[in-house]
PyMOL commands that place a pseudoatom at each C-alpha (Angstrom):
pseudoatom trace, name=CA, resn=MET, resi=1, chain=A, elem=C, hetatm=0, pos=[-0.435, 0.377, -0.166]
pseudoatom trace, name=CA, resn=ASP, resi=2, chain=A, elem=C, hetatm=0, pos=[2.779, 2.350, 0.807]
pseudoatom trace, name=CA, resn=ASN, resi=3, chain=A, elem=C, hetatm=0, pos=[3.947, 2.119, -2.926]
pseudoatom trace, name=CA, resn=ALA, resi=4, chain=A, elem=C, hetatm=0, pos=[0.562, 3.185, -4.201]
pseudoatom trace, name=CA, resn=ILE, resi=5, chain=A, elem=C, hetatm=0, pos=[0.514, 6.037, -1.467]
pseudoatom trace, name=CA, resn=GLU, resi=6, chain=A, elem=C, hetatm=0, pos=[4.051, 7.547, -3.376]
pseudoatom trace, name=CA, resn=VAL, resi=7, chain=A, elem=C, hetatm=0, pos=[2.847, 7.260, -6.258]
pseudoatom trace, name=CA, resn=ALA, resi=8, chain=A, elem=C, hetatm=0, pos=[-0.327, 9.278, -5.731]
pseudoatom trace, name=CA, resn=LYS, resi=9, chain=A, elem=C, hetatm=0, pos=[1.712, 11.837, -3.969]
pseudoatom trace, name=CA, resn=GLN, resi=10, chain=A, elem=C, hetatm=0, pos=[4.382, 11.933, -7.184]
pseudoatom trace, name=CA, resn=ALA, resi=11, chain=A, elem=C, hetatm=0, pos=[1.393, 12.399, -9.555]
pseudoatom trace, name=CA, resn=ALA, resi=12, chain=A, elem=C, hetatm=0, pos=[0.063, 14.931, -7.330]
pseudoatom trace, name=CA, resn=VAL, resi=13, chain=A, elem=C, hetatm=0, pos=[3.094, 16.885, -7.083]
pseudoatom trace, name=CA, resn=GLN, resi=14, chain=A, elem=C, hetatm=0, pos=[3.381, 16.342, -11.363]
pseudoatom trace, name=CA, resn=TRP, resi=15, chain=A, elem=C, hetatm=0, pos=[-0.320, 18.205, -11.718]
pseudoatom trace, name=CA, resn=GLY, resi=16, chain=A, elem=C, hetatm=0, pos=[0.839, 20.562, -8.951]
pseudoatom trace, name=CA, resn=TYR, resi=17, chain=A, elem=C, hetatm=0, pos=[3.807, 22.005, -11.234]
pseudoatom trace, name=CA, resn=LEU, resi=18, chain=A, elem=C, hetatm=0, pos=[1.867, 21.700, -14.459]
pseudoatom trace, name=CA, resn=ALA, resi=19, chain=A, elem=C, hetatm=0, pos=[-1.008, 23.712, -12.964]
pseudoatom trace, name=CA, resn=ALA, resi=20, chain=A, elem=C, hetatm=0, pos=[1.035, 26.333, -11.948]
pseudoatom trace, name=CA, resn=GLY, resi=21, chain=A, elem=C, hetatm=0, pos=[3.105, 26.245, -15.335]
pseudoatom trace, name=CA, resn=PHE, resi=22, chain=A, elem=C, hetatm=0, pos=[-0.140, 26.728, -16.866]
pseudoatom trace, name=CA, resn=GLY, resi=23, chain=A, elem=C, hetatm=0, pos=[-1.166, 29.451, -14.305]
pseudoatom trace, name=CA, resn=ALA, resi=24, chain=A, elem=C, hetatm=0, pos=[2.169, 31.375, -15.107]
pseudoatom trace, name=CA, resn=GLY, resi=25, chain=A, elem=C, hetatm=0, pos=[1.860, 30.948, -18.774]
pseudoatom trace, name=CA, resn=LEU, resi=26, chain=A, elem=C, hetatm=0, pos=[-1.632, 32.276, -18.553]
pseudoatom trace, name=CA, resn=VAL, resi=27, chain=A, elem=C, hetatm=0, pos=[-0.417, 35.618, -16.760]
pseudoatom trace, name=CA, resn=ILE, resi=28, chain=A, elem=C, hetatm=0, pos=[2.676, 36.126, -19.089]
pseudoatom trace, name=CA, resn=LEU, resi=29, chain=A, elem=C, hetatm=0, pos=[0.461, 36.010, -21.916]
pseudoatom trace, name=CA, resn=GLY, resi=30, chain=A, elem=C, hetatm=0, pos=[-1.939, 37.986, -20.440]
pseudoatom trace, name=CA, resn=ALA, resi=31, chain=A, elem=C, hetatm=0, pos=[0.732, 40.941, -19.689]
pseudoatom trace, name=CA, resn=ALA, resi=32, chain=A, elem=C, hetatm=0, pos=[2.285, 40.510, -23.488]
pseudoatom trace, name=CA, resn=PHE, resi=33, chain=A, elem=C, hetatm=0, pos=[-1.154, 41.025, -24.740]
pseudoatom trace, name=CA, resn=GLY, resi=34, chain=A, elem=C, hetatm=0, pos=[-1.939, 44.059, -22.433]
pseudoatom trace, name=CA, resn=ILE, resi=35, chain=A, elem=C, hetatm=0, pos=[1.156, 45.845, -23.099]
pseudoatom trace, name=CA, resn=GLY, resi=36, chain=A, elem=C, hetatm=0, pos=[0.708, 45.049, -26.430]
pseudoatom trace, name=CA, resn=LYS, resi=37, chain=A, elem=C, hetatm=0, pos=[-2.537, 47.022, -26.591]
pseudoatom trace, name=CA, resn=LEU, resi=38, chain=A, elem=C, hetatm=0, pos=[-1.011, 50.011, -25.029]
for i in range(1, 38): cmd.bond("trace and resi %d" % i, "trace and resi %d" % (i + 1))
show_as sticks, trace
zoom trace
């Protein structure tokens, strides 16, 4: 059972990084478009 818990933890961490990266990308894109419109 410990192995399944470790796999779940690693998956959660990977999804966390993915979500954080996606959020940062959206912020950067939003800023770039905002600057472009000025």
